[in-house]
C-alpha positions as CSV (number, residue, x, y, z in Angstrom):
1,M,42.5,45.2,106.2
2,R,41.3,48.5,107.7
3,K,42.6,48.5,111.3
4,A,39.2,49.8,112.8
5,A,37.5,47.2,110.7
6,Y,39.9,44.5,112.5
7,G,38.9,45.4,116.0
8,R,35.1,44.9,115.0
9,Q,35.8,41.6,113.4
10,L,38.0,40.4,116.6
11,A,35.0,41.4,118.7
12,E,32.6,39.6,116.4
13,A,34.9,36.3,116.3
14,L,35.0,36.3,120.0
15,H,31.2,36.8,120.2
16,V,31.6,40.1,122.7
17,G,29.2,42.2,120.6
18,E,30.4,45.8,120.6
19,A,33.8,46.9,121.3
20,Q,35.6,50.3,121.2
21,T,38.6,51.0,119.0
22,L,41.1,53.8,119.1
23,V,43.1,54.3,116.0
24,T,46.5,56.0,115.5
25,R,46.9,58.4,112.6
26,P,49.2,57.2,109.7
27,I,52.4,58.7,110.9
28,L,54.6,56.2,110.1
29,Q,53.1,54.9,106.6
30,E,49.9,54.3,105.3
31,S,48.6,51.9,107.6
32,G,48.4,52.5,111.5
33,I,48.2,50.8,114.7
34,A,44.6,50.0,116.5
35,V,43.8,49.2,120.1
36,T,40.4,47.6,120.9
37,E,39.0,47.0,124.3
38,V,37.5,43.5,124.3
39,R,35.2,42.3,127.2
40,R,32.8,39.4,127.7
41,D,31.3,39.6,131.2
42,V,29.9,35.8,131.5
43,P,31.0,32.5,130.0
44,E,29.7,31.4,126.8
45,N,30.4,27.8,126.6
46,D,30.6,27.7,122.8
47,Y,33.3,27.9,120.2
48,T,34.5,31.2,119.2
49,S,34.7,31.9,115.4
50,A,38.4,31.9,113.9
51,V,40.2,35.2,114.7
52,P,40.6,36.8,111.2
53,H,43.7,36.3,109.2
54,D,46.1,39.2,108.5
55,N,49.7,40.0,107.9
56,A,50.0,41.3,111.4
57,F,50.4,40.6,115.1
58,L,47.9,40.9,117.9
59,V,49.5,41.9,121.2
60,T,47.0,41.5,124.1
61,L,46.9,42.9,127.5
62,N,44.7,41.3,130.2
63,I,42.7,43.7,132.3
64,R,41.4,40.7,134.6
65,D,42.4,37.2,135.2
66,W,41.5,34.7,132.6
67,P,41.3,31.6,134.8
68,K,40.7,29.1,132.0
69,R,41.6,29.0,128.4
70,V,40.7,26.4,125.8
71,L,42.4,27.2,122.4
72,W,43.0,25.5,119.1
73,I,45.8,26.9,116.9
74,D,45.7,25.9,113.2
75,D,43.1,23.4,114.1
76,K,45.1,21.5,116.8
77,P,44.4,21.7,120.5
78,V,47.0,23.2,122.7
79,S,47.7,23.7,126.3
80,A,46.8,27.1,127.0
81,L,47.5,28.1,130.4
82,P,45.6,30.7,132.5
83,I,46.6,34.1,132.3
84,A,46.6,36.7,135.3
85,A,45.5,40.3,135.0
86,G,48.2,42.4,133.8
87,S,49.7,39.7,131.6
88,S,50.1,39.8,127.9
89,N,50.2,37.6,124.8
90,I,51.3,38.0,121.1
91,F,49.6,36.5,118.5
92,D,50.7,36.0,114.8
93,L,47.4,36.5,112.7
94,R,48.6,34.4,109.8
95,R,47.8,31.5,112.0
96,K,44.4,30.1,112.7
97,Y,43.2,30.6,116.3
98,I,39.6,29.2,117.9
99,G,38.7,29.2,121.4
100,Y,36.0,28.0,123.6
101,G,34.4,30.5,125.9
102,V,34.7,28.6,129.4
103,S,35.7,32.0,131.2
104,S,34.8,35.6,131.0
105,F,37.7,37.9,130.0
106,H,38.6,41.5,129.6
107,M,41.5,42.5,127.5
108,M,43.0,45.3,125.4
109,S,44.2,44.1,121.8
110,F,47.1,46.2,119.8
111,Y,46.8,45.6,116.1
112,L,50.2,45.7,114.7
113,P,50.7,45.1,111.0
114,R,54.1,44.0,109.9
115,G,54.6,46.9,107.6
116,I,54.4,49.1,110.6
117,L,56.9,46.7,112.7
118,N,59.3,46.8,109.8
119,T,59.2,50.6,109.6
120,V,59.7,51.0,113.4
121,A,62.6,48.5,113.0
122,Q,64.3,50.4,110.3
123,L,64.0,53.7,112.4
124,D,66.0,51.9,115.2
125,D,68.5,50.1,112.5
126,G,66.9,46.9,113.4
127,R,65.7,43.8,111.0
128,A,62.5,43.0,109.5
129,I,60.3,41.0,111.7
130,D,58.7,37.8,110.6
131,E,57.9,36.1,113.8
132,F,58.4,36.8,117.6
133,A,59.9,34.5,120.3
134,H,56.8,33.9,122.1
135,D,54.3,31.1,122.9
136,P,51.0,32.3,123.0
137,C,49.7,29.4,125.1
138,R,51.6,31.1,127.9
139,G,51.1,34.8,129.0
140,I,54.1,37.3,129.4
141,D,54.7,39.2,132.6
142,D,55.8,42.3,130.9
143,L,55.9,45.7,132.7
144,V,56.4,47.8,129.7
145,I,53.3,46.6,127.8
146,R,51.3,46.6,131.2
147,N,51.8,50.1,132.3
148,L,51.6,51.6,128.6
149,G,48.5,49.6,127.9
150,L,46.9,50.9,131.2
151,S,47.7,54.4,130.5
152,L,45.2,54.2,127.7
153,Y,42.2,52.8,129.6
154,P,40.9,56.2,130.6
155,A,40.7,56.9,126.9
156,F,38.2,54.1,126.3
157,Q,36.4,55.4,129.3
158,R,36.0,58.7,128.0
159,P,36.7,58.6,124.2
160,G,35.7,62.2,123.9
161,E,38.6,63.5,125.9
162,A,41.3,61.2,124.5
163,N,44.4,62.8,123.3
164,Q,45.3,61.5,119.8
165,L,49.0,62.5,120.2
166,F,49.1,60.3,123.4
167,I,47.5,57.4,121.8
168,D,50.0,57.7,118.9
169,H,52.8,57.7,121.3
170,V,51.7,54.9,123.4
171,T,50.9,52.5,120.5
172,T,54.0,53.4,118.9
173,A,56.1,52.8,122.0
174,I,54.6,49.3,122.5
175,A,55.4,48.3,118.9
176,A,59.0,49.5,119.4
177,H,59.1,47.7,122.9
178,V,57.7,44.2,121.4
179,L,60.2,44.6,118.5
180,H,63.3,45.1,121.0
181,A,62.1,42.5,123.7
182,Y,61.0,39.5,121.5
183,G,62.1,40.4,117.9
184,P,64.9,38.7,115.9
185,K,67.8,37.7,118.2
186,A,70.3,37.2,115.4
187,D,73.5,39.4,115.6
188,K,72.3,40.6,119.2
189,Q,75.7,38.9,120.6
190,Q,77.7,41.1,118.0
191,A,75.8,44.3,118.9
192,N,76.5,43.3,122.6
193,E,80.3,43.5,122.0
194,L,80.1,46.7,120.0
195,R,82.6,49.3,120.7
196,L,83.3,52.7,119.3
197,A,86.0,53.1,116.8
198,K,89.0,54.9,118.3
199,W,88.5,57.9,116.0
200,H,84.8,57.8,116.6
201,E,85.4,58.0,120.4
202,A,87.9,60.8,119.9
203,R,85.6,62.7,117.7
204,V,82.5,62.3,120.1
205,K,84.8,63.5,123.0
206,D,86.0,66.6,121.0
207,V,82.4,67.4,120.0
208,I,81.2,67.0,123.7
209,C,84.0,69.1,125.0
210,A,83.3,71.8,122.6
211,H,79.8,72.2,123.5
212,L,79.8,72.1,127.2
213,D,78.0,75.2,127.2
214,G,75.4,74.3,124.9
215,N,72.4,71.6,124.7
216,M,74.4,68.7,123.3
217,T,72.2,65.7,123.4
218,V,73.4,61.9,122.9
219,A,71.1,61.7,119.7
220,Q,73.4,64.3,118.3
221,L,76.6,62.4,119.3
222,A,75.1,59.2,117.8
223,R,74.5,61.1,114.5
224,E,78.2,62.1,114.6
225,C,79.1,58.6,114.4
226,G,76.4,57.3,112.1
227,M,74.8,55.0,114.7
228,P,71.3,54.3,116.0
229,L,71.0,55.8,119.5
230,R,70.6,52.7,121.4
231,A,73.7,51.2,119.8
232,F,75.7,54.2,120.2
233,S,75.1,54.6,124.0
234,A,75.7,51.1,124.5
235,A,79.1,51.3,122.5
236,F,80.2,54.5,124.1
237,E,79.6,53.0,127.6
238,R,81.8,50.0,126.8
239,S,84.5,52.0,125.2
240,V,84.8,54.6,127.8
241,G,83.3,52.9,131.0
242,M,80.4,55.3,131.7
243,P,77.5,56.5,129.8
244,P,77.7,59.4,127.5
245,H,75.7,61.8,129.7
246,Q,77.8,60.9,132.6
247,W,81.2,61.6,130.7
248,L,79.4,64.9,129.5
249,L,78.5,65.8,133.4
250,N,82.2,64.9,134.5
251,R,83.7,67.3,131.8
252,R,81.2,70.2,132.8
253,L,82.1,69.9,136.4
254,E,85.9,69.9,135.5
255,K,85.2,73.2,133.8
256,A,83.5,74.4,136.5
257,M,86.3,73.4,139.1
258,T,88.8,75.2,136.6
259,M,86.7,78.2,136.6
260,L,86.3,78.2,140.3
261,K,90.3,78.3,140.8
262,R,91.1,80.7,138.2
263,T,88.4,83.3,138.2
264,A,86.6,85.2,140.5
265,A,83.2,84.6,138.3
266,P,79.9,84.3,140.4
267,I,78.6,80.7,140.8
268,G,75.6,81.4,138.8
269,E,77.8,82.8,135.8
270,I,80.1,79.8,135.9
271,A,77.1,77.2,135.9
272,T,75.6,79.0,132.8
273,L,79.1,78.7,131.0
274,C,79.6,75.2,131.9
275,G,76.1,74.2,130.6
276,F,74.3,73.5,133.7
277,A,70.6,74.4,134.0
278,G,71.6,77.0,136.7
279,E,73.3,78.0,139.9
280,R,71.2,75.5,141.9
281,H,71.8,72.6,139.6
282,L,75.6,73.1,139.6
283,V,75.5,73.4,143.6
284,R,73.5,70.1,143.8
285,V,75.6,68.1,141.4
286,F,78.9,69.5,142.6
287,S,77.9,68.9,146.4
288,R,77.0,65.2,145.3
289,I,80.4,64.4,143.6
290,V,82.7,66.4,145.2
291,G,81.4,66.6,148.6
292,A,81.3,70.2,149.3
293,S,79.4,73.1,147.6
294,P,81.2,75.2,144.8
295,Q,81.6,78.1,147.2
296,K,83.2,76.1,150.0
297,W,85.5,74.1,147.8
298,R,86.7,77.6,145.9
299,T,87.4,79.1,149.5
300,A,89.3,75.9,150.7
301,Y,91.4,75.7,147.4
302,L,92.3,79.5,147.7
303,S,93.0,79.6,151.3
């Protein structure tokens, strides 16, 4: 099903008339993600049509309170609780949903095809998704979905000014977050206990020390170990006792202290050679960690 068409069909099923849909470009594969603003300002007191079936999920973000929800799932009545403004829901579109319009509502709906979610999972070394650990009868108080979703609201108000790159970024970020927060739980305990192999730890530390004066990133370090970024960062911290960026900062600080003791180089030059953004950056970090500015520390050491 074409993603823009799904937004129109959802609006028709909920009897809301016109609805506006923002569509991502196919940056991941043939199908993309769509987000639709769906709004009905008065109660209808009638059954909705069935939400269209699809091999996809619908993540909704409520813009205002939905005080009374009457819902049938797969032709069975369920106890759907009220949903507060800012809360979210996840619907598996392989199931059948019919509501009764006893309340007005206003929400954004993110159409996430399974193919897209599986592609995002593969990029993060995750598992293919079949279902999410969520009961659609209850809302989710999810700060990430709320903030990301609301950041798109101005684009619905002024679609001619919408930044397509920003729409792509936000919708893909929501897909990645939903996967991580509500996706398959298997093997998470094993992942939570993962540590770096000793030779990986030694290799990463050697690479960091060899590039203190360059723009070494954590993503590059993760590639050295052949690990996804999130898994690498967690494994490094469990193995070393601190995040990789902190270990890198400490090594840069140690090199700066050595240069302050053994050379007469200006503070700005030392900052550059040790990988700091500049003299002010070195002074700020040095003062915070050591308790004195680099110049005062050098003077005290040499006196």
